[in-house]
PyMOL Python script that loads the backbone (N, CA, C, O; Angstrom):
from pymol import cmd

cmd.read_pdbstr("""\
ATOM      1  N   ILE A   1     133.706 108.186-131.723  1.00  0.00           N
ATOM      2  CA  ILE A   1     132.489 107.727-131.624  1.00  0.00           C
ATOM      3  C   ILE A   1     131.913 109.545-130.943  1.00  0.00           C
ATOM      4  O   ILE A   1     132.333 110.310-130.075  1.00  0.00           O
ATOM      5  N   GLY A   2     130.453 109.563-132.218  1.00  0.00           N
ATOM      6  CA  GLY A   2     129.802 110.378-131.746  1.00  0.00           C
ATOM      7  C   GLY A   2     128.578 110.047-131.875  1.00  0.00           C
ATOM      8  O   GLY A   2     128.029 109.310-132.693  1.00  0.00           O
ATOM      9  N   GLU A   3     127.866 111.123-130.314  1.00  0.00           N
ATOM     10  CA  GLU A   3     125.864 110.641-131.462  1.00  0.00           C
ATOM     11  C   GLU A   3     125.453 112.180-132.452  1.00  0.00           C
ATOM     12  O   GLU A   3     125.918 113.315-132.347  1.00  0.00           O
ATOM     13  N   ARG A   4     124.590 111.724-133.228  1.00  0.00           N
ATOM     14  CA  ARG A   4     123.819 112.602-134.529  1.00  0.00           C
ATOM     15  C   ARG A   4     122.899 111.643-134.208  1.00  0.00           C
ATOM     16  O   ARG A   4     123.259 110.492-134.458  1.00  0.00           O
ATOM     17  N   PRO A   5     121.721 111.796-133.685  1.00  0.00           N
ATOM     18  CA  PRO A   5     120.400 111.413-133.585  1.00  0.00           C
ATOM     19  C   PRO A   5     120.175 111.301-135.328  1.00  0.00           C
ATOM     20  O   PRO A   5     120.698 111.919-136.254  1.00  0.00           O
ATOM     21  N   GLY A   6     119.314 110.390-135.290  1.00  0.00           N
ATOM     22  CA  GLY A   6     118.523 109.968-136.959  1.00  0.00           C
ATOM     23  C   GLY A   6     117.281 110.905-136.401  1.00  0.00           C
ATOM     24  O   GLY A   6     116.943 111.184-135.251  1.00  0.00           O
ATOM     25  N   LEU A   7     116.421 111.494-138.444  1.00  0.00           N
ATOM     26  CA  LEU A   7     115.117 111.862-137.103  1.00  0.00           C
ATOM     27  C   LEU A   7     113.938 111.082-136.710  1.00  0.00           C
ATOM     28  O   LEU A   7     113.327 110.296-137.434  1.00  0.00           O
ATOM     29  N   GLY A   8     113.630 111.440-135.244  1.00  0.00           N
ATOM     30  CA  GLY A   8     112.991 110.489-134.761  1.00  0.00           C
ATOM     31  C   GLY A   8     113.679 109.487-133.626  1.00  0.00           C
ATOM     32  O   GLY A   8     113.162 109.223-132.540  1.00  0.00           O
ATOM     33  N   ILE A   9     114.360 109.219-133.884  1.00  0.00           N
ATOM     34  CA  ILE A   9     115.307 108.349-133.115  1.00  0.00           C
ATOM     35  C   ILE A   9     116.395 108.522-132.527  1.00  0.00           C
ATOM     36  O   ILE A   9     117.419 108.065-133.034  1.00  0.00           O
ATOM     37  N   ALA A  10     116.446 109.354-131.091  1.00  0.00           N
ATOM     38  CA  ALA A  10     117.169 110.138-129.946  1.00  0.00           C
ATOM     39  C   ALA A  10     118.296 109.911-129.761  1.00  0.00           C
ATOM     40  O   ALA A  10     119.223 110.703-129.928  1.00  0.00           O
ATOM     41  N   ASP A  11     118.398 108.201-129.193  1.00  0.00           N
ATOM     42  CA  ASP A  11     119.213 107.280-128.977  1.00  0.00           C
ATOM     43  C   ASP A  11     120.660 106.605-130.092  1.00  0.00           C
ATOM     44  O   ASP A  11     121.609 106.000-129.593  1.00  0.00           O
ATOM     45  N   ALA A  12     120.540 106.869-131.564  1.00  0.00           N
ATOM     46  CA  ALA A  12     121.738 106.160-132.635  1.00  0.00           C
ATOM     47  C   ALA A  12     122.671 107.422-131.970  1.00  0.00           C
ATOM     48  O   ALA A  12     122.476 108.435-131.299  1.00  0.00           O
ATOM     49  N   MET A  13     123.729 106.749-132.552  1.00  0.00           N
ATOM     50  CA  MET A  13     124.856 107.332-132.945  1.00  0.00           C
ATOM     51  C   MET A  13     125.575 106.887-134.069  1.00  0.00           C
ATOM     52  O   MET A  13     125.138 106.151-134.954  1.00  0.00           O
ATOM     53  N   SER A  14     126.751 107.394-133.983  1.00  0.00           N
ATOM     54  CA  SER A  14     127.253 107.239-135.727  1.00  0.00           C
ATOM     55  C   SER A  14     129.225 107.819-135.526  1.00  0.00           C
ATOM     56  O   SER A  14     129.722 108.855-135.086  1.00  0.00           O
ATOM     57  N   ALA A  15     129.888 106.431-136.150  1.00  0.00           N
ATOM     58  CA  ALA A  15     130.781 106.600-135.823  1.00  0.00           C
ATOM     59  C   ALA A  15     132.495 106.777-136.940  1.00  0.00           C
ATOM     60  O   ALA A  15     133.256 105.937-137.422  1.00  0.00           O
ATOM     61  N   TYR A  16     132.474 107.988-136.946  1.00  0.00           N
ATOM     62  CA  TYR A  16     133.400 108.823-137.531  1.00  0.00           C
ATOM     63  C   TYR A  16     134.989 108.021-137.730  1.00  0.00           C
ATOM     64  O   TYR A  16     136.019 108.141-137.066  1.00  0.00           O
ATOM     65  N   MET A  17     134.712 107.271-138.798  1.00  0.00           N
ATOM     66  CA  MET A  17     137.193 107.245-138.703  1.00  0.00           C
ATOM     67  C   MET A  17     137.734 107.593-139.866  1.00  0.00           C
ATOM     68  O   MET A  17     137.260 107.270-140.955  1.00  0.00           O
ATOM     69  N   GLY A  18     138.971 108.412-139.664  1.00  0.00           N
ATOM     70  CA  GLY A  18     139.425 108.957-140.581  1.00  0.00           C
ATOM     71  C   GLY A  18     140.916 108.110-140.230  1.00  0.00           C
ATOM     72  O   GLY A  18     140.992 107.733-139.060  1.00  0.00           O
ATOM     73  N   TYR A  19     142.499 107.663-141.422  1.00  0.00           N
ATOM     74  CA  TYR A  19     143.288 108.034-140.841  1.00  0.00           C
ATOM     75  C   TYR A  19     144.585 109.053-141.089  1.00  0.00           C
ATOM     76  O   TYR A  19     144.939 109.598-142.135  1.00  0.00           O
ATOM     77  N   ASP A  20     145.018 109.099-140.092  1.00  0.00           N
ATOM     78  CA  ASP A  20     146.143 110.566-140.481  1.00  0.00           C
ATOM     79  C   ASP A  20     145.378 111.946-140.583  1.00  0.00           C
ATOM     80  O   ASP A  20     145.778 112.869-141.293  1.00  0.00           O
ATOM     81  N   PRO A  21     143.946 112.008-139.606  1.00  0.00           N
ATOM     82  CA  PRO A  21     143.361 112.928-139.995  1.00  0.00           C
ATOM     83  C   PRO A  21     144.165 114.055-139.604  1.00  0.00           C
ATOM     84  O   PRO A  21     144.867 114.062-138.593  1.00  0.00           O
ATOM     85  N   GLN A  22     143.982 115.610-140.933  1.00  0.00           N
ATOM     86  CA  GLN A  22     144.030 116.509-140.612  1.00  0.00           C
ATOM     87  C   GLN A  22     143.421 117.561-141.467  1.00  0.00           C
ATOM     88  O   GLN A  22     142.382 117.255-142.052  1.00  0.00           O
ATOM     89  N   PRO A  23     143.849 118.606-141.607  1.00  0.00           N
ATOM     90  CA  PRO A  23     143.404 119.435-141.986  1.00  0.00           C
ATOM     91  C   PRO A  23     143.312 120.074-143.672  1.00  0.00           C
ATOM     92  O   PRO A  23     144.284 120.770-143.968  1.00  0.00           O
ATOM     93  N   GLY A  24     142.386 119.921-144.635  1.00  0.00           N
ATOM     94  CA  GLY A  24     142.454 119.729-145.798  1.00  0.00           C
ATOM     95  C   GLY A  24     142.092 118.710-146.316  1.00  0.00           C
ATOM     96  O   GLY A  24     141.775 118.627-147.503  1.00  0.00           O
ATOM     97  N   LYS A  25     142.086 117.794-145.517  1.00  0.00           N
ATOM     98  CA  LYS A  25     141.532 116.090-145.617  1.00  0.00           C
ATOM     99  C   LYS A  25     139.305 116.944-146.230  1.00  0.00           C
ATOM    100  O   LYS A  25     138.460 117.790-145.935  1.00  0.00           O
ATOM    101  N   SER A  26     139.683 115.583-147.358  1.00  0.00           N
ATOM    102  CA  SER A  26     137.830 115.531-147.261  1.00  0.00           C
ATOM    103  C   SER A  26     136.808 114.466-146.657  1.00  0.00           C
ATOM    104  O   SER A  26     137.189 113.439-146.096  1.00  0.00           O
ATOM    105  N   ASP A  27     135.663 114.766-146.804  1.00  0.00           N
ATOM    106  CA  ASP A  27     135.006 113.300-146.884  1.00  0.00           C
ATOM    107  C   ASP A  27     135.156 112.271-147.267  1.00  0.00           C
ATOM    108  O   ASP A  27     134.741 111.269-146.685  1.00  0.00           O
ATOM    109  N   ALA A  28     135.747 112.270-148.274  1.00  0.00           N
ATOM    110  CA  ALA A  28     136.781 110.844-149.156  1.00  0.00           C
ATOM    111  C   ALA A  28     137.429 110.117-148.587  1.00  0.00           C
ATOM    112  O   ALA A  28     137.771 108.959-148.827  1.00  0.00           O
ATOM    113  N   ASP A  29     137.740 111.153-147.352  1.00  0.00           N
ATOM    114  CA  ASP A  29     139.284 110.384-146.795  1.00  0.00           C
ATOM    115  C   ASP A  29     138.569 109.808-145.662  1.00  0.00           C
ATOM    116  O   ASP A  29     139.279 109.156-144.897  1.00  0.00           O
ATOM    117  N   ARG A  30     137.737 109.867-145.469  1.00  0.00           N
ATOM    118  CA  ARG A  30     136.928 109.413-144.078  1.00  0.00           C
ATOM    119  C   ARG A  30     136.183 108.061-144.229  1.00  0.00           C
ATOM    120  O   ARG A  30     135.844 107.679-145.349  1.00  0.00           O
ATOM    121  N   ASP A  31     135.770 106.898-142.456  1.00  0.00           N
ATOM    122  CA  ASP A  31     134.484 106.849-143.193  1.00  0.00           C
ATOM    123  C   ASP A  31     133.391 106.578-142.510  1.00  0.00           C
ATOM    124  O   ASP A  31     134.045 106.172-141.549  1.00  0.00           O
ATOM    125  N   LEU A  32     132.169 106.429-142.114  1.00  0.00           N
ATOM    126  CA  LEU A  32     131.601 106.513-141.265  1.00  0.00           C
ATOM    127  C   LEU A  32     130.512 105.229-140.705  1.00  0.00           C
ATOM    128  O   LEU A  32     130.205 104.671-141.758  1.00  0.00           O
ATOM    129  N   ILE A  33     129.948 104.661-139.817  1.00  0.00           N
ATOM    130  CA  ILE A  33     129.330 103.674-139.972  1.00  0.00           C
ATOM    131  C   ILE A  33     127.869 104.567-138.800  1.00  0.00           C
ATOM    132  O   ILE A  33     127.892 105.032-137.660  1.00  0.00           O
ATOM    133  N   CYS A  34     126.915 104.446-139.735  1.00  0.00           N
ATOM    134  CA  CYS A  34     125.525 106.055-138.948  1.00  0.00           C
ATOM    135  C   CYS A  34     124.344 104.465-137.686  1.00  0.00           C
ATOM    136  O   CYS A  34     124.392 103.368-137.131  1.00  0.00           O
ATOM    137  N   MET A  35     123.778 105.285-137.907  1.00  0.00           N
ATOM    138  CA  MET A  35     122.586 104.707-137.250  1.00  0.00           C
ATOM    139  C   MET A  35     123.128 103.465-135.836  1.00  0.00           C
ATOM    140  O   MET A  35     123.099 102.242-135.974  1.00  0.00           O
ATOM    141  N   ILE A  36     123.340 103.808-135.240  1.00  0.00           N
ATOM    142  CA  ILE A  36     123.817 102.487-134.479  1.00  0.00           C
ATOM    143  C   ILE A  36     122.982 102.566-133.208  1.00  0.00           C
ATOM    144  O   ILE A  36     123.194 103.607-132.586  1.00  0.00           O
ATOM    145  N   THR A  37     121.997 101.665-132.595  1.00  0.00           N
ATOM    146  CA  THR A  37     120.481 101.974-132.343  1.00  0.00           C
ATOM    147  C   THR A  37     119.993 100.465-131.766  1.00  0.00           C
ATOM    148  O   THR A  37     119.614  99.790-132.723  1.00  0.00           O
ATOM    149  N   THR A  38     119.926  99.996-130.951  1.00  0.00           N
ATOM    150  CA  THR A  38     118.570  98.648-131.208  1.00  0.00           C
ATOM    151  C   THR A  38     117.565  98.865-131.401  1.00  0.00           C
ATOM    152  O   THR A  38     116.654  98.211-130.895  1.00  0.00           O
ATOM    153  N   HIS A  39     117.336 100.088-132.383  1.00  0.00           N
ATOM    154  CA  HIS A  39     116.139 100.619-132.366  1.00  0.00           C
ATOM    155  C   HIS A  39     115.840 100.507-134.298  1.00  0.00           C
ATOM    156  O   HIS A  39     115.320 101.214-135.162  1.00  0.00           O
ATOM    157  N   GLY A  40     116.403  99.430-134.236  1.00  0.00           N
ATOM    158  CA  GLY A  40     116.329 100.006-136.168  1.00  0.00           C
ATOM    159  C   GLY A  40     117.546  99.941-137.524  1.00  0.00           C
ATOM    160  O   GLY A  40     117.464  99.505-138.672  1.00  0.00           O
ATOM    161  N   GLY A  41     118.808 100.684-136.646  1.00  0.00           N
ATOM    162  CA  GLY A  41     119.767 100.302-137.131  1.00  0.00           C
ATOM    163  C   GLY A  41     120.611  99.405-137.065  1.00  0.00           C
ATOM    164  O   GLY A  41     120.130  98.273-137.100  1.00  0.00           O
ATOM    165  N   THR A  42     121.789  99.479-136.976  1.00  0.00           N
ATOM    166  CA  THR A  42     123.382  99.060-136.999  1.00  0.00           C
ATOM    167  C   THR A  42     123.704  98.399-135.380  1.00  0.00           C
ATOM    168  O   THR A  42     124.511  99.084-134.751  1.00  0.00           O
ATOM    169  N   ASN A  43     123.098  96.988-134.540  1.00  0.00           N
ATOM    170  CA  ASN A  43     123.133  97.017-133.887  1.00  0.00           C
ATOM    171  C   ASN A  43     124.051  96.852-133.130  1.00  0.00           C
ATOM    172  O   ASN A  43     124.620  95.763-133.218  1.00  0.00           O
ATOM    173  N   PRO A  44     124.619  97.969-131.974  1.00  0.00           N
ATOM    174  CA  PRO A  44     125.895  98.148-130.887  1.00  0.00           C
ATOM    175  C   PRO A  44     127.011  97.148-131.801  1.00  0.00           C
ATOM    176  O   PRO A  44     127.936  97.413-132.569  1.00  0.00           O
ATOM    177  N   LEU A  45     126.442  95.950-131.318  1.00  0.00           N
ATOM    178  CA  LEU A  45     127.480  95.259-131.144  1.00  0.00           C
ATOM    179  C   LEU A  45     128.214  94.589-132.453  1.00  0.00           C
ATOM    180  O   LEU A  45     129.341  94.096-132.504  1.00  0.00           O
ATOM    181  N   GLU A  46     127.031  94.746-133.714  1.00  0.00           N
ATOM    182  CA  GLU A  46     128.199  94.135-134.655  1.00  0.00           C
ATOM    183  C   GLU A  46     128.688  95.917-135.083  1.00  0.00           C
ATOM    184  O   GLU A  46     129.608  96.024-135.895  1.00  0.00           O
ATOM    185  N   ALA A  47     128.173  96.979-134.627  1.00  0.00           N
ATOM    186  CA  ALA A  47     128.700  97.992-135.044  1.00  0.00           C
ATOM    187  C   ALA A  47     130.330  98.296-134.594  1.00  0.00           C
ATOM    188  O   ALA A  47     131.239  98.896-135.167  1.00  0.00           O
ATOM    189  N   GLY A  48     130.245  97.619-133.353  1.00  0.00           N
ATOM    190  CA  GLY A  48     131.992  97.250-132.342  1.00  0.00           C
ATOM    191  C   GLY A  48     132.470  96.943-133.522  1.00  0.00           C
ATOM    192  O   GLY A  48     133.189  97.685-134.191  1.00  0.00           O
ATOM    193  N   ALA A  49     132.049  95.699-133.873  1.00  0.00           N
ATOM    194  CA  ALA A  49     132.869  95.183-135.374  1.00  0.00           C
ATOM    195  C   ALA A  49     133.676  95.025-136.276  1.00  0.00           C
ATOM    196  O   ALA A  49     134.767  94.591-136.646  1.00  0.00           O
ATOM    197  N   TYR A  50     131.786  96.063-136.738  1.00  0.00           N
ATOM    198  CA  TYR A  50     132.667  96.682-137.851  1.00  0.00           C
ATOM    199  C   TYR A  50     134.003  97.657-137.931  1.00  0.00           C
ATOM    200  O   TYR A  50     134.877  97.615-138.796  1.00  0.00           O
ATOM    201  N   VAL A  51     133.914  98.616-136.704  1.00  0.00           N
ATOM    202  CA  VAL A  51     134.638  99.745-136.184  1.00  0.00           C
ATOM    203  C   VAL A  51     136.076  98.945-136.006  1.00  0.00           C
ATOM    204  O   VAL A  51     137.109  99.555-136.278  1.00  0.00           O
ATOM    205  N   VAL A  52     136.116  98.001-135.690  1.00  0.00           N
ATOM    206  CA  VAL A  52     137.549  96.839-134.773  1.00  0.00           C
ATOM    207  C   VAL A  52     138.146  96.217-136.381  1.00  0.00           C
ATOM    208  O   VAL A  52     139.366  96.243-136.543  1.00  0.00           O
ATOM    209  N   GLU A  53     137.223  95.647-137.580  1.00  0.00           N
ATOM    210  CA  GLU A  53     137.697  95.558-138.762  1.00  0.00           C
ATOM    211  C   GLU A  53     137.943  96.255-139.661  1.00  0.00           C
ATOM    212  O   GLU A  53     138.592  95.795-140.600  1.00  0.00           O
ATOM    213  N   PHE A  54     137.223  98.448-139.672  1.00  0.00           N
ATOM    214  CA  PHE A  54     138.039  99.103-141.148  1.00  0.00           C
ATOM    215  C   PHE A  54     139.418 100.071-140.198  1.00  0.00           C
ATOM    216  O   PHE A  54     140.267 100.726-140.803  1.00  0.00           O
ATOM    217  N   ILE A  55     139.359  99.935-138.322  1.00  0.00           N
ATOM    218  CA  ILE A  55     141.059  99.882-137.816  1.00  0.00           C
ATOM    219  C   ILE A  55     141.519  99.205-138.424  1.00  0.00           C
ATOM    220  O   ILE A  55     142.167  99.532-139.418  1.00  0.00           O
ATOM    221  N   GLN A  56     141.350  98.086-138.056  1.00  0.00           N
ATOM    222  CA  GLN A  56     143.136  97.791-138.488  1.00  0.00           C
ATOM    223  C   GLN A  56     142.519  97.308-140.332  1.00  0.00           C
ATOM    224  O   GLN A  56     143.236  96.470-140.879  1.00  0.00           O
ATOM    225  N   ARG A  57     141.916  97.561-140.740  1.00  0.00           N
ATOM    226  CA  ARG A  57     142.486  97.500-142.525  1.00  0.00           C
ATOM    227  C   ARG A  57     142.578  98.722-142.905  1.00  0.00           C
ATOM    228  O   ARG A  57     142.489  98.978-144.106  1.00  0.00           O
ATOM    229  N   MET A  58     142.872 100.238-141.487  1.00  0.00           N
ATOM    230  CA  MET A  58     143.096 101.129-141.950  1.00  0.00           C
ATOM    231  C   MET A  58     144.691 101.336-141.373  1.00  0.00           C
ATOM    232  O   MET A  58     145.381 102.265-141.792  1.00  0.00           O
ATOM    233  N   LEU A  59     145.141 100.461-140.466  1.00  0.00           N
ATOM    234  CA  LEU A  59     145.987 100.422-140.131  1.00  0.00           C
ATOM    235  C   LEU A  59     147.208  99.142-140.969  1.00  0.00           C
ATOM    236  O   LEU A  59     148.382  98.829-140.767  1.00  0.00           O
ATOM    237  N   ARG A  60     146.197  98.735-141.888  1.00  0.00           N
ATOM    238  CA  ARG A  60     146.807  97.874-142.305  1.00  0.00           C
ATOM    239  C   ARG A  60     147.480  98.819-143.674  1.00  0.00           C
ATOM    240  O   ARG A  60     148.651  98.777-144.050  1.00  0.00           O
ATOM    241  N   TYR A  61     146.484  99.569-144.203  1.00  0.00           N
ATOM    242  CA  TYR A  61     147.051 100.241-145.713  1.00  0.00           C
ATOM    243  C   TYR A  61     147.028 101.044-145.576  1.00  0.00           C
ATOM    244  O   TYR A  61     146.631 101.711-146.530  1.00  0.00           O
ATOM    245  N   SER A  62     147.550 102.070-143.842  1.00  0.00           N
ATOM    246  CA  SER A  62     147.193 103.174-144.809  1.00  0.00           C
ATOM    247  C   SER A  62     146.604 104.518-144.730  1.00  0.00           C
ATOM    248  O   SER A  62     147.089 105.640-144.583  1.00  0.00           O
ATOM    249  N   ALA A  63     144.855 103.852-144.938  1.00  0.00           N
ATOM    250  CA  ALA A  63     144.966 104.624-145.821  1.00  0.00           C
ATOM    251  C   ALA A  63     143.047 103.963-144.899  1.00  0.00           C
ATOM    252  O   ALA A  63     142.677 102.939-144.324  1.00  0.00           O
ATOM    253  N   SER A  64     142.265 105.593-145.362  1.00  0.00           N
ATOM    254  CA  SER A  64     140.388 105.352-144.721  1.00  0.00           C
ATOM    255  C   SER A  64     140.218 105.718-146.525  1.00  0.00           C
ATOM    256  O   SER A  64     140.873 105.955-147.540  1.00  0.00           O
ATOM    257  N   GLY A  65     138.297 105.488-145.802  1.00  0.00           N
ATOM    258  CA  GLY A  65     137.677 105.987-146.536  1.00  0.00           C
ATOM    259  C   GLY A  65     138.084 105.841-148.530  1.00  0.00           C
ATOM    260  O   GLY A  65     138.915 104.960-148.749  1.00  0.00           O
ATOM    261  N   VAL A  66     137.559 106.621-149.859  1.00  0.00           N
ATOM    262  CA  VAL A  66     137.689 105.755-150.759  1.00  0.00           C
ATOM    263  C   VAL A  66     138.821 105.010-151.019  1.00  0.00           C
ATOM    264  O   VAL A  66     138.841 103.989-151.706  1.00  0.00           O
ATOM    265  N   THR A  67     139.864 105.577-150.408  1.00  0.00           N
ATOM    266  CA  THR A  67     141.549 105.112-150.672  1.00  0.00           C
ATOM    267  C   THR A  67     141.789 103.648-150.036  1.00  0.00           C
ATOM    268  O   THR A  67     142.606 102.803-150.400  1.00  0.00           O
ATOM    269  N   LEU A  68     140.813 103.579-148.945  1.00  0.00           N
ATOM    270  CA  LEU A  68     141.357 102.289-148.331  1.00  0.00           C
ATOM    271  C   LEU A  68     140.492 101.369-149.233  1.00  0.00           C
ATOM    272  O   LEU A  68     141.115 100.385-149.631  1.00  0.00           O
ATOM    273  N   ARG A  69     138.858 101.480-149.760  1.00  0.00           N
ATOM    274  CA  ARG A  69     138.209 101.058-150.400  1.00  0.00           C
ATOM    275  C   ARG A  69     139.178 100.536-151.207  1.00  0.00           C
ATOM    276  O   ARG A  69     139.723  99.507-150.807  1.00  0.00           O
ATOM    277  N   GLU A  70     139.590 101.099-152.458  1.00  0.00           N
ATOM    278  CA  GLU A  70     140.217 100.765-153.722  1.00  0.00           C
ATOM    279  C   GLU A  70     142.032  99.905-153.506  1.00  0.00           C
ATOM    280  O   GLU A  70     142.757  99.350-154.333  1.00  0.00           O
ATOM    281  N   LEU A  71     142.167 100.116-152.308  1.00  0.00           N
ATOM    282  CA  LEU A  71     143.427  99.253-152.409  1.00  0.00           C
ATOM    283  C   LEU A  71     142.751  97.991-151.750  1.00  0.00           C
ATOM    284  O   LEU A  71     142.793  96.958-152.417  1.00  0.00           O
ATOM    285  N   ALA A  72     142.041  97.946-150.339  1.00  0.00           N
ATOM    286  CA  ALA A  72     141.550  96.568-149.653  1.00  0.00           C
ATOM    287  C   ALA A  72     139.856  96.698-150.058  1.00  0.00           C
ATOM    288  O   ALA A  72     139.343  97.800-149.865  1.00  0.00           O
ATOM    289  N   PRO A  73     139.321  96.010-150.403  1.00  0.00           N
ATOM    290  CA  PRO A  73     137.713  95.732-150.654  1.00  0.00           C
ATOM    291  C   PRO A  73     137.626  94.899-149.507  1.00  0.00           C
ATOM    292  O   PRO A  73     138.446  94.064-149.125  1.00  0.00           O
ATOM    293  N   SER A  74     136.279  95.298-148.881  1.00  0.00           N
ATOM    294  CA  SER A  74     135.676  94.472-147.839  1.00  0.00           C
ATOM    295  C   SER A  74     135.249  93.043-148.543  1.00  0.00           C
ATOM    296  O   SER A  74     134.366  92.910-149.390  1.00  0.00           O
ATOM    297  N   SER A  75     136.158  91.914-147.942  1.00  0.00           N
ATOM    298  CA  SER A  75     134.816  90.452-148.571  1.00  0.00           C
ATOM    299  C   SER A  75     133.319  90.044-148.476  1.00  0.00           C
ATOM    300  O   SER A  75     132.919  89.027-149.042  1.00  0.00           O
TER     301      SER A  75
END
""", "prot")
cmd.dss("prot")
cmd.show_as("cartoon", "prot")
cmd.util.cbc("prot")
cmd.orient("prot")
């Protein structure tokens, strides 16, 4: 989880997630929840629930990013 404010929203955060991160993997191997903020973005509590869901799916399928979406489409 890191901060990367949007244009004009200084308190927004993002959650960058990837299964088995290592050099050479691309953005297609990662997942991102961005604009986590109470000011017009994804509410922090809702984002936390999304993070838990992503992590559970990553562990279940040993994948993330595009591969995870192909193996386990969200419902």
